[in-house]
Gaussian input, Z-matrix of N, CA and C with variables (Angstrom, degrees):
# hf/3-21g

backbone

0 1
 N
 C     1     B1
 C     2     B2     1     A1
 N     3     B3     2     A2     1     D1
 C     4     B4     3     A3     2     D2
 C     5     B5     4     A4     3     D3
 N     6     B6     5     A5     4     D4
 C     7     B7     6     A6     5     D5
 C     8     B8     7     A7     6     D6
 N     9     B9     8     A8     7     D7
 C    10    B10     9     A9     8     D8
 C    11    B11    10    A10     9     D9
 N    12    B12    11    A11    10    D10
 C    13    B13    12    A12    11    D11
 C    14    B14    13    A13    12    D12
 N    15    B15    14    A14    13    D13
 C    16    B16    15    A15    14    D14
 C    17    B17    16    A16    15    D15
 N    18    B18    17    A17    16    D16
 C    19    B19    18    A18    17    D17
 C    20    B20    19    A19    18    D18
 N    21    B21    20    A20    19    D19
 C    22    B22    21    A21    20    D20
 C    23    B23    22    A22    21    D21
 N    24    B24    23    A23    22    D22
 C    25    B25    24    A24    23    D23
 C    26    B26    25    A25    24    D24
 N    27    B27    26    A26    25    D25
 C    28    B28    27    A27    26    D26
 C    29    B29    28    A28    27    D27
 N    30    B30    29    A29    28    D28
 C    31    B31    30    A30    29    D29
 C    32    B32    31    A31    30    D30
 N    33    B33    32    A32    31    D31
 C    34    B34    33    A33    32    D32
 C    35    B35    34    A34    33    D33
 N    36    B36    35    A35    34    D34
 C    37    B37    36    A36    35    D35
 C    38    B38    37    A37    36    D36
 N    39    B39    38    A38    37    D37
 C    40    B40    39    A39    38    D38
 C    41    B41    40    A40    39    D39
 N    42    B42    41    A41    40    D40
 C    43    B43    42    A42    41    D41
 C    44    B44    43    A43    42    D42
 N    45    B45    44    A44    43    D43
 C    46    B46    45    A45    44    D44
 C    47    B47    46    A46    45    D45
 N    48    B48    47    A47    46    D46
 C    49    B49    48    A48    47    D47
 C    50    B50    49    A49    48    D48
 N    51    B51    50    A50    49    D49
 C    52    B52    51    A51    50    D50
 C    53    B53    52    A52    51    D51
 N    54    B54    53    A53    52    D52
 C    55    B55    54    A54    53    D53
 C    56    B56    55    A55    54    D54
 N    57    B57    56    A56    55    D55
 C    58    B58    57    A57    56    D56
 C    59    B59    58    A58    57    D57
 N    60    B60    59    A59    58    D58
 C    61    B61    60    A60    59    D59
 C    62    B62    61    A61    60    D60
 N    63    B63    62    A62    61    D61
 C    64    B64    63    A63    62    D62
 C    65    B65    64    A64    63    D63
 N    66    B66    65    A65    64    D64
 C    67    B67    66    A66    65    D65
 C    68    B68    67    A67    66    D66
 N    69    B69    68    A68    67    D67
 C    70    B70    69    A69    68    D68
 C    71    B71    70    A70    69    D69
 N    72    B72    71    A71    70    D70
 C    73    B73    72    A72    71    D71
 C    74    B74    73    A73    72    D72
 N    75    B75    74    A74    73    D73
 C    76    B76    75    A75    74    D74
 C    77    B77    76    A76    75    D75
 N    78    B78    77    A77    76    D76
 C    79    B79    78    A78    77    D77
 C    80    B80    79    A79    78    D78
 N    81    B81    80    A80    79    D79
 C    82    B82    81    A81    80    D80
 C    83    B83    82    A82    81    D81
 N    84    B84    83    A83    82    D82
 C    85    B85    84    A84    83    D83
 C    86    B86    85    A85    84    D84
 N    87    B87    86    A86    85    D85
 C    88    B88    87    A87    86    D86
 C    89    B89    88    A88    87    D87
 N    90    B90    89    A89    88    D88
 C    91    B91    90    A90    89    D89
 C    92    B92    91    A91    90    D90
 N    93    B93    92    A92    91    D91
 C    94    B94    93    A93    92    D92
 C    95    B95    94    A94    93    D93
 N    96    B96    95    A95    94    D94
 C    97    B97    96    A96    95    D95
 C    98    B98    97    A97    96    D96
 N    99    B99    98    A98    97    D97
 C   100   B100    99    A99    98    D98
 C   101   B101   100   A100    99    D99
 N   102   B102   101   A101   100   D100
 C   103   B103   102   A102   101   D101
 C   104   B104   103   A103   102   D102
 N   105   B105   104   A104   103   D103
 C   106   B106   105   A105   104   D104
 C   107   B107   106   A106   105   D105
 N   108   B108   107   A107   106   D106
 C   109   B109   108   A108   107   D107
 C   110   B110   109   A109   108   D108
 N   111   B111   110   A110   109   D109
 C   112   B112   111   A111   110   D110
 C   113   B113   112   A112   111   D111
 N   114   B114   113   A113   112   D112
 C   115   B115   114   A114   113   D113
 C   116   B116   115   A115   114   D114
 N   117   B117   116   A116   115   D115
 C   118   B118   117   A117   116   D116
 C   119   B119   118   A118   117   D117
 N   120   B120   119   A119   118   D118
 C   121   B121   120   A120   119   D119
 C   122   B122   121   A121   120   D120
 N   123   B123   122   A122   121   D121
 C   124   B124   123   A123   122   D122
 C   125   B125   124   A124   123   D123
 N   126   B126   125   A125   124   D124
 C   127   B127   126   A126   125   D125
 C   128   B128   127   A127   126   D126
 N   129   B129   128   A128   127   D127
 C   130   B130   129   A129   128   D128
 C   131   B131   130   A130   129   D129
 N   132   B132   131   A131   130   D130
 C   133   B133   132   A132   131   D131
 C   134   B134   133   A133   132   D132
 N   135   B135   134   A134   133   D133
 C   136   B136   135   A135   134   D134
 C   137   B137   136   A136   135   D135
 N   138   B138   137   A137   136   D136
 C   139   B139   138   A138   137   D137
 C   140   B140   139   A139   138   D138
 N   141   B141   140   A140   139   D139
 C   142   B142   141   A141   140   D140
 C   143   B143   142   A142   141   D141
 N   144   B144   143   A143   142   D142
 C   145   B145   144   A144   143   D143
 C   146   B146   145   A145   144   D144
 N   147   B147   146   A146   145   D145
 C   148   B148   147   A147   146   D146
 C   149   B149   148   A148   147   D147
 N   150   B150   149   A149   148   D148
 C   151   B151   150   A150   149   D149
 C   152   B152   151   A151   150   D150
 N   153   B153   152   A152   151   D151
 C   154   B154   153   A153   152   D152
 C   155   B155   154   A154   153   D153
 N   156   B156   155   A155   154   D154
 C   157   B157   156   A156   155   D155
 C   158   B158   157   A157   156   D156
 N   159   B159   158   A158   157   D157
 C   160   B160   159   A159   158   D158
 C   161   B161   160   A160   159   D159
 N   162   B162   161   A161   160   D160
 C   163   B163   162   A162   161   D161
 C   164   B164   163   A163   162   D162
 N   165   B165   164   A164   163   D163
 C   166   B166   165   A165   164   D164
 C   167   B167   166   A166   165   D165
 N   168   B168   167   A167   166   D166
 C   169   B169   168   A168   167   D167
 C   170   B170   169   A169   168   D168
 N   171   B171   170   A170   169   D169
 C   172   B172   171   A171   170   D170
 C   173   B173   172   A172   171   D171
 N   174   B174   173   A173   172   D172
 C   175   B175   174   A174   173   D173
 C   176   B176   175   A175   174   D174
 N   177   B177   176   A176   175   D175
 C   178   B178   177   A177   176   D176
 C   179   B179   178   A178   177   D177
 N   180   B180   179   A179   178   D178
 C   181   B181   180   A180   179   D179
 C   182   B182   181   A181   180   D180
 N   183   B183   182   A182   181   D181
 C   184   B184   183   A183   182   D182
 C   185   B185   184   A184   183   D183
 N   186   B186   185   A185   184   D184
 C   187   B187   186   A186   185   D185
 C   188   B188   187   A187   186   D186
 N   189   B189   188   A188   187   D187
 C   190   B190   189   A189   188   D188
 C   191   B191   190   A190   189   D189
 N   192   B192   191   A191   190   D190
 C   193   B193   192   A192   191   D191
 C   194   B194   193   A193   192   D192
 N   195   B195   194   A194   193   D193
 C   196   B196   195   A195   194   D194
 C   197   B197   196   A196   195   D195
 N   198   B198   197   A197   196   D196
 C   199   B199   198   A198   197   D197
 C   200   B200   199   A199   198   D198
 N   201   B201   200   A200   199   D199
 C   202   B202   201   A201   200   D200
 C   203   B203   202   A202   201   D201
 N   204   B204   203   A203   202   D202
 C   205   B205   204   A204   203   D203
 C   206   B206   205   A205   204   D204
 N   207   B207   206   A206   205   D205
 C   208   B208   207   A207   206   D206
 C   209   B209   208   A208   207   D207
 N   210   B210   209   A209   208   D208
 C   211   B211   210   A210   209   D209
 C   212   B212   211   A211   210   D210
 N   213   B213   212   A212   211   D211
 C   214   B214   213   A213   212   D212
 C   215   B215   214   A214   213   D213
 N   216   B216   215   A215   214   D214
 C   217   B217   216   A216   215   D215
 C   218   B218   217   A217   216   D216
 N   219   B219   218   A218   217   D217
 C   220   B220   219   A219   218   D218
 C   221   B221   220   A220   219   D219
 N   222   B222   221   A221   220   D220
 C   223   B223   222   A222   221   D221
 C   224   B224   223   A223   222   D222
 N   225   B225   224   A224   223   D223
 C   226   B226   225   A225   224   D224
 C   227   B227   226   A226   225   D225
 N   228   B228   227   A227   226   D226
 C   229   B229   228   A228   227   D227
 C   230   B230   229   A229   228   D228
 N   231   B231   230   A230   229   D229
 C   232   B232   231   A231   230   D230
 C   233   B233   232   A232   231   D231
 N   234   B234   233   A233   232   D232
 C   235   B235   234   A234   233   D233
 C   236   B236   235   A235   234   D234
 N   237   B237   236   A236   235   D235
 C   238   B238   237   A237   236   D236
 C   239   B239   238   A238   237   D237
 N   240   B240   239   A239   238   D238
 C   241   B241   240   A240   239   D239
 C   242   B242   241   A241   240   D240

   B1=1.4507
   B2=1.5214
   B3=1.2861
   B4=1.4570
   B5=1.5252
   B6=1.3041
   B7=1.4547
   B8=1.5162
   B9=1.3234
   B10=1.4587
   B11=1.5110
   B12=1.3220
   B13=1.4533
   B14=1.5235
   B15=1.3267
   B16=1.4547
   B17=1.5306
   B18=1.3224
   B19=1.4655
   B20=1.5210
   B21=1.3177
   B22=1.4649
   B23=1.5252
   B24=1.3253
   B25=1.4516
   B26=1.5259
   B27=1.3127
   B28=1.4577
   B29=1.5218
   B30=1.3214
   B31=1.4579
   B32=1.5221
   B33=1.3191
   B34=1.4570
   B35=1.5302
   B36=1.3099
   B37=1.4580
   B38=1.5253
   B39=1.3166
   B40=1.4631
   B41=1.5250
   B42=1.3167
   B43=1.4527
   B44=1.5216
   B45=1.3230
   B46=1.4608
   B47=1.5271
   B48=1.3133
   B49=1.4638
   B50=1.5270
   B51=1.3197
   B52=1.4717
   B53=1.5333
   B54=1.3166
   B55=1.4653
   B56=1.5275
   B57=1.3292
   B58=1.4620
   B59=1.5299
   B60=1.3248
   B61=1.4658
   B62=1.5301
   B63=1.3329
   B64=1.4681
   B65=1.5289
   B66=1.3146
   B67=1.4642
   B68=1.5196
   B69=1.3322
   B70=1.4658
   B71=1.5223
   B72=1.3335
   B73=1.4524
   B74=1.5143
   B75=1.3312
   B76=1.4578
   B77=1.5230
   B78=1.3363
   B79=1.4624
   B80=1.5353
   B81=1.3214
   B82=1.4634
   B83=1.5208
   B84=1.3284
   B85=1.4652
   B86=1.5315
   B87=1.3253
   B88=1.4653
   B89=1.5264
   B90=1.3175
   B91=1.4698
   B92=1.5261
   B93=1.3308
   B94=1.4589
   B95=1.5238
   B96=1.3495
   B97=1.4711
   B98=1.5306
   B99=1.3240
   B100=1.4598
   B101=1.5313
   B102=1.3330
   B103=1.4597
   B104=1.5236
   B105=1.3467
   B106=1.4619
   B107=1.5269
   B108=1.3225
   B109=1.4682
   B110=1.5288
   B111=1.3316
   B112=1.4693
   B113=1.5210
   B114=1.3315
   B115=1.4574
   B116=1.5214
   B117=1.3177
   B118=1.4553
   B119=1.5135
   B120=1.3226
   B121=1.4633
   B122=1.5214
   B123=1.3207
   B124=1.4583
   B125=1.5272
   B126=1.3171
   B127=1.4572
   B128=1.5173
   B129=1.3014
   B130=1.4560
   B131=1.5106
   B132=1.3288
   B133=1.4489
   B134=1.5214
   B135=1.3291
   B136=1.4549
   B137=1.5252
   B138=1.3236
   B139=1.4591
   B140=1.5247
   B141=1.3209
   B142=1.4594
   B143=1.5303
   B144=1.3306
   B145=1.4603
   B146=1.5123
   B147=1.3199
   B148=1.4608
   B149=1.5309
   B150=1.3325
   B151=1.4632
   B152=1.5283
   B153=1.3206
   B154=1.4597
   B155=1.5231
   B156=1.3304
   B157=1.4647
   B158=1.5232
   B159=1.3189
   B160=1.4583
   B161=1.5225
   B162=1.3291
   B163=1.4608
   B164=1.5242
   B165=1.3167
   B166=1.4668
   B167=1.5243
   B168=1.3298
   B169=1.4618
   B170=1.5235
   B171=1.3105
   B172=1.4673
   B173=1.5159
   B174=1.3291
   B175=1.4638
   B176=1.5231
   B177=1.3118
   B178=1.4526
   B179=1.5129
   B180=1.3156
   B181=1.4609
   B182=1.5258
   B183=1.3304
   B184=1.4630
   B185=1.5302
   B186=1.3244
   B187=1.4625
   B188=1.5242
   B189=1.3257
   B190=1.4621
   B191=1.5244
   B192=1.3295
   B193=1.4631
   B194=1.5263
   B195=1.3173
   B196=1.4643
   B197=1.5245
   B198=1.3171
   B199=1.4655
   B200=1.5321
   B201=1.3238
   B202=1.4630
   B203=1.5245
   B204=1.3205
   B205=1.4621
   B206=1.5224
   B207=1.3199
   B208=1.4678
   B209=1.5259
   B210=1.3235
   B211=1.4669
   B212=1.5219
   B213=1.3064
   B214=1.4688
   B215=1.5278
   B216=1.3190
   B217=1.4588
   B218=1.5252
   B219=1.3248
   B220=1.4483
   B221=1.5300
   B222=1.3241
   B223=1.4672
   B224=1.5130
   B225=1.3356
   B226=1.4710
   B227=1.5085
   B228=1.3207
   B229=1.4635
   B230=1.5400
   B231=1.3039
   B232=1.4552
   B233=1.5303
   B234=1.2741
   B235=1.4635
   B236=1.5249
   B237=1.3177
   B238=1.4664
   B239=1.5116
   B240=1.2907
   B241=1.4701
   B242=1.4958
   A1=107.92
   A2=116.88
   A3=121.39
   A4=110.03
   A5=115.03
   A6=120.30
   A7=109.28
   A8=115.85
   A9=120.06
   A10=109.15
   A11=116.60
   A12=120.21
   A13=113.91
   A14=118.43
   A15=117.16
   A16=110.48
   A17=116.37
   A18=121.37
   A19=112.70
   A20=118.22
   A21=121.57
   A22=111.65
   A23=118.51
   A24=119.81
   A25=113.26
   A26=118.70
   A27=119.18
   A28=111.93
   A29=117.65
   A30=119.86
   A31=111.68
   A32=118.73
   A33=122.50
   A34=110.55
   A35=115.15
   A36=121.24
   A37=109.70
   A38=115.91
   A39=121.77
   A40=110.76
   A41=115.99
   A42=121.23
   A43=108.95
   A44=116.85
   A45=120.82
   A46=108.56
   A47=116.82
   A48=120.30
   A49=110.69
   A50=116.34
   A51=120.30
   A52=110.68
   A53=117.14
   A54=120.86
   A55=110.79
   A56=116.69
   A57=120.54
   A58=110.01
   A59=116.62
   A60=121.16
   A61=110.35
   A62=117.18
   A63=120.82
   A64=111.43
   A65=116.45
   A66=121.02
   A67=111.50
   A68=116.17
   A69=121.28
   A70=113.84
   A71=116.76
   A72=119.78
   A73=114.01
   A74=117.88
   A75=121.41
   A76=110.14
   A77=117.75
   A78=120.25
   A79=112.99
   A80=118.24
   A81=121.74
   A82=111.49
   A83=115.79
   A84=121.58
   A85=112.43
   A86=117.89
   A87=119.99
   A88=111.27
   A89=116.48
   A90=120.28
   A91=110.93
   A92=117.53
   A93=120.83
   A94=109.95
   A95=116.63
   A96=120.25
   A97=109.93
   A98=115.98
   A99=121.23
   A100=110.81
   A101=117.02
   A102=122.42
   A103=110.88
   A104=116.59
   A105=120.90
   A106=111.21
   A107=116.86
   A108=120.97
   A109=110.26
   A110=117.20
   A111=121.28
   A112=112.56
   A113=117.34
   A114=121.14
   A115=113.24
   A116=117.62
   A117=121.01
   A118=114.16
   A119=117.79
   A120=121.70
   A121=108.82
   A122=116.24
   A123=120.92
   A124=109.67
   A125=116.17
   A126=121.83
   A127=108.90
   A128=116.02
   A129=120.96
   A130=108.43
   A131=115.15
   A132=121.48
   A133=109.20
   A134=116.96
   A135=121.70
   A136=111.04
   A137=116.22
   A138=120.73
   A139=112.27
   A140=116.91
   A141=120.21
   A142=112.27
   A143=116.71
   A144=121.18
   A145=114.76
   A146=117.41
   A147=121.04
   A148=109.76
   A149=117.56
   A150=120.21
   A151=111.47
   A152=116.13
   A153=122.94
   A154=107.74
   A155=116.07
   A156=122.22
   A157=107.22
   A158=116.43
   A159=120.85
   A160=109.91
   A161=115.60
   A162=120.37
   A163=110.61
   A164=116.97
   A165=120.65
   A166=111.51
   A167=117.21
   A168=121.08
   A169=110.72
   A170=116.62
   A171=120.41
   A172=112.92
   A173=117.05
   A174=120.56
   A175=111.97
   A176=117.84
   A177=121.19
   A178=111.67
   A179=115.36
   A180=121.65
   A181=109.91
   A182=117.82
   A183=119.51
   A184=110.79
   A185=116.47
   A186=121.38
   A187=112.25
   A188=117.80
   A189=119.96
   A190=110.95
   A191=117.64
   A192=120.65
   A193=110.65
   A194=116.81
   A195=120.78
   A196=109.87
   A197=117.43
   A198=121.11
   A199=110.91
   A200=117.54
   A201=120.97
   A202=110.38
   A203=117.52
   A204=120.86
   A205=111.12
   A206=117.33
   A207=121.19
   A208=109.77
   A209=117.66
   A210=121.32
   A211=110.89
   A212=117.22
   A213=121.03
   A214=109.82
   A215=117.35
   A216=121.22
   A217=111.72
   A218=118.76
   A219=122.29
   A220=114.12
   A221=117.23
   A222=120.86
   A223=110.48
   A224=115.91
   A225=121.91
   A226=107.73
   A227=117.67
   A228=120.17
   A229=111.18
   A230=116.76
   A231=122.62
   A232=111.73
   A233=117.19
   A234=122.21
   A235=109.99
   A236=115.52
   A237=121.09
   A238=107.55
   A239=117.12
   A240=121.13
   A241=112.70
   D1=117.95
   D2=-178.63
   D3=-102.92
   D4=145.20
   D5=177.98
   D6=-67.98
   D7=134.24
   D8=178.33
   D9=-74.36
   D10=155.05
   D11=-172.94
   D12=-97.54
   D13=14.17
   D14=177.94
   D15=-82.34
   D16=164.89
   D17=-172.23
   D18=-62.93
   D19=-33.40
   D20=-176.55
   D21=-65.13
   D22=-36.19
   D23=-176.67
   D24=-90.82
   D25=-21.05
   D26=-178.13
   D27=-72.55
   D28=-24.61
   D29=178.87
   D30=-95.54
   D31=-7.97
   D32=-178.46
   D33=-76.84
   D34=142.00
   D35=177.73
   D36=-92.43
   D37=-35.39
   D38=-178.26
   D39=-108.97
   D40=159.31
   D41=173.78
   D42=-65.11
   D43=145.38
   D44=175.60
   D45=-74.92
   D46=170.57
   D47=178.41
   D48=-60.95
   D49=-39.14
   D50=179.74
   D51=-65.80
   D52=-42.50
   D53=179.66
   D54=-67.19
   D55=-37.81
   D56=177.88
   D57=-67.55
   D58=-37.88
   D59=176.75
   D60=-63.13
   D61=-41.48
   D62=177.58
   D63=-64.96
   D64=-40.34
   D65=-179.71
   D66=-65.30
   D67=-47.48
   D68=-174.20
   D69=-87.69
   D70=-22.16
   D71=179.62
   D72=82.96
   D73=12.84
   D74=179.64
   D75=-151.77
   D76=146.62
   D77=177.87
   D78=-87.42
   D79=-5.53
   D80=-175.43
   D81=-86.81
   D82=128.28
   D83=-175.30
   D84=-60.29
   D85=-41.12
   D86=-178.53
   D87=-65.59
   D88=-39.17
   D89=178.08
   D90=-71.28
   D91=-33.81
   D92=176.55
   D93=-64.08
   D94=-43.99
   D95=178.27
   D96=-60.75
   D97=-42.68
   D98=178.87
   D99=-59.80
   D100=-45.43
   D101=179.44
   D102=-61.47
   D103=-46.18
   D104=-177.84
   D105=-63.62
   D106=-40.81
   D107=179.24
   D108=-66.43
   D109=-47.36
   D110=-178.50
   D111=-62.31
   D112=-31.43
   D113=-178.12
   D114=-97.42
   D115=2.88
   D116=175.49
   D117=68.57
   D118=29.24
   D119=179.18
   D120=-89.88
   D121=122.95
   D122=-179.15
   D123=-63.66
   D124=133.33
   D125=-178.55
   D126=-156.51
   D127=172.17
   D128=171.88
   D129=-142.59
   D130=164.45
   D131=-176.80
   D132=-99.03
   D133=126.25
   D134=179.36
   D135=-75.87
   D136=171.21
   D137=179.66
   D138=-64.44
   D139=-21.83
   D140=177.59
   D141=-86.98
   D142=1.95
   D143=177.98
   D144=87.45
   D145=-0.57
   D146=-179.04
   D147=-92.23
   D148=148.55
   D149=179.39
   D150=-71.48
   D151=148.41
   D152=176.42
   D153=-125.03
   D154=133.66
   D155=177.48
   D156=-125.79
   D157=127.75
   D158=178.47
   D159=-78.26
   D160=146.22
   D161=176.37
   D162=-60.90
   D163=-36.14
   D164=-178.95
   D165=-61.09
   D166=-29.50
   D167=178.13
   D168=-64.07
   D169=-41.25
   D170=-176.94
   D171=-83.92
   D172=-33.64
   D173=-176.61
   D174=-82.09
   D175=-25.45
   D176=-179.04
   D177=81.30
   D178=171.98
   D179=-179.65
   D180=-83.03
   D181=146.30
   D182=175.33
   D183=-65.44
   D184=155.51
   D185=-177.30
   D186=-58.25
   D187=-35.35
   D188=-179.49
   D189=-65.94
   D190=-36.41
   D191=178.42
   D192=-68.57
   D193=-37.82
   D194=178.07
   D195=-66.81
   D196=-43.15
   D197=179.22
   D198=-62.60
   D199=-40.49
   D200=178.89
   D201=-65.65
   D202=-39.89
   D203=179.62
   D204=-66.27
   D205=-38.53
   D206=178.45
   D207=-66.58
   D208=-40.83
   D209=179.61
   D210=-62.69
   D211=-40.58
   D212=178.87
   D213=-68.11
   D214=-41.16
   D215=-178.56
   D216=-66.77
   D217=-30.78
   D218=-178.78
   D219=-88.09
   D220=-2.78
   D221=-176.98
   D222=-64.50
   D223=137.31
   D224=175.93
   D225=-131.69
   D226=141.50
   D227=-178.44
   D228=-69.60
   D229=154.96
   D230=178.78
   D231=-91.63
   D232=2.47
   D233=-176.69
   D234=-65.67
   D235=130.31
   D236=178.14
   D237=-92.24
   D238=131.35
   D239=-177.86
   D240=-83.77

């Protein structure tokens, strides 16, 4: 599922209801939650009871962010014991 290039979706943080329906294959909120849980897709429940999925969850982190995280995780102090 690719993000559409129109102005309405480029500023959105979460998938729209239509995009979530396309992802899950159903318009029903309870079935969408079931699909997201079964497929391990990170989401949260909005105040209206409908599931919310961030675009960042589906698009993933950029390679530079992953490289920076790996560099931080591999850091070791120079202190001699």
